[in-house]
N, C-alpha and C positions, 0 to 999 in steps of 0.2 A: 654325140654321149649324151645332152639327156635324153634323146629319144629312147635311145635304149635303156638306161637305168628307168621312162617311165613303164617302159615296155615289159623289162623285166617284172620290175615293181608290179605292176597291172596282172599279170603271168602269175605271179607266187598267189598272190589273192585268190585270184577263181581255181587252182590247184587246192587252194586250203578248205575254198567254198564247195569244189567237186567233190575233195577226201570226208566233208564232212553229212555232204548226202550222204552217199557211201554207204558212211556205217550205221546213219540210218536206214539206209534200204536194206543192210545185212542183219538189223537189230529191231524188225517190226515190232507196231507197240501189240503188248501185250505179252510179248515171248518171256517176258520176268513171272507171269503166272506160270505158267510150266514147268513146275516144279518135276524135275525127273526122280525117282522111288528105286532106290537099289534094292529093295526087299530085306536091307538086315535092321536089329533093330539097333534107335539111336544110342550112341554112349552112357551118353547124361542126359537126365529127365529131369527139367527145369521145374520147378516148383513157383510158381506162377504168387501172385504173393498183392497181397494192395497195403494203401499205408492205412485204410480203417482195419485191415484184421491187426498189423503193429500198432496200436494205436487205442487208448481208451478214449470213448469219443465222451464228449460230459456236453448236455444241454441244458436248457431254462430257457424259457421267455419266448418258445416259438426260434430259437438258433441254437447252435451245434458247433464243437470247434473241438480237435484232437488235442491230446496229448502222448510224447513217447509212453508206452508199457514202463511197467514199474517209478513211472513219475508221480506218481501218489503219492508220499509218506502217510500221511493221515486220510480217512474220508469217516467220519463221523456215523452213527447209525440214519441220523434225521433227515440225511441227504445223499445215501445210495441209490436212491433212485434215478440220481440224476446224471447215474455212470451207466450207461446204456449199451448195450451191444449194435444196435442200427441208428444211425444218424436220421434224423429227424427235424423238419426247423430249416432256415438259410445257415449255410455255412459262414463262421466270423472265425477268422483271424487271431491266435490267441489275445496277442497285446486290447485289441480290443472287446472281447471275451472276456477276458479275465477284470477288463476297468468296468463293463456295465454288470459288473456281476461280485463287487469286493466285496458286499455283506459280507457273502457265506466263502468264496476261495481268498485263503492265504498265502504268500511261495516263501522259503526258504530256499536262501545262494546257498550251492552247496561249491565245494571245493572239488578240483580234477578226483584227484586222490581217495574223494569223499563217493563219488559219482563212480569210481573205476572198480570201490569195494576194498581199495588196498587200508584205508583209511574207514575207522567206523564214526556213524553221526557222533554229537557229542552223548554222552549217559544224561538220562531225564529227562530230554529235549521231546519224545514221543508223550512221557507225562505233561509238556509241557503244551504239548498240541493239542492232546484232551481237551485240556483247560480252554485253549478255542472257540470248541467245538466251530470247529471251520473246518473243510479241507484242505489239506495243506501242502502242496505242491511244489517239488524241487526243480530249482533251476541252477542254470549254470553262466555265469554271464548277462544272466537277462531273459533266458531260453528255458524251457522247460526241458528237462535230462533226466535221462534214467538213473535210476540208483541200484547198483547192483549189491546182493547182501555182502556182509565182510570177509574175505575170501581166510579159511582158516590157515594157517601159517604150519605147513609138515617138517619143519624143521624140527619143528617142540613134541612133535608125535615120535617120531624117531630118533633115539639117539644115534645112533650112526650114521646120520646126513650130518655133515659140517655147511 
């Protein structure tokens, strides 16, 4: 009885190994690379985007970092040259870049509603930022975040809507 169990076990192992070999033989290497073309136009066109295209690139002292678009709340004229289109220097993560450049970067913590544009930033905040003469970056929970412009309430404009 023990021999029959061992024989069945070995036969199962051999059969599963043969199945794997035959599966590889049916699908030779490089078969995935051959694509069938039907001549039809694609239904969806995918726009390729990069992280750099969706971010502000900030450079200083041979290093650069990225932060989301619309996360810069205030940018003084004297440091506009530090926000560039193409990166240069070594990439550095935001926390390190902020720590190394704290002499000209200031951060302002916003709420989630402010970031979404539901609640506007407090009045007079932009005047306070101008007095700092530093770049002001919006943060949510310590990380840079885009701040959408305040949404206009359409129910106030139209008296028929309730």
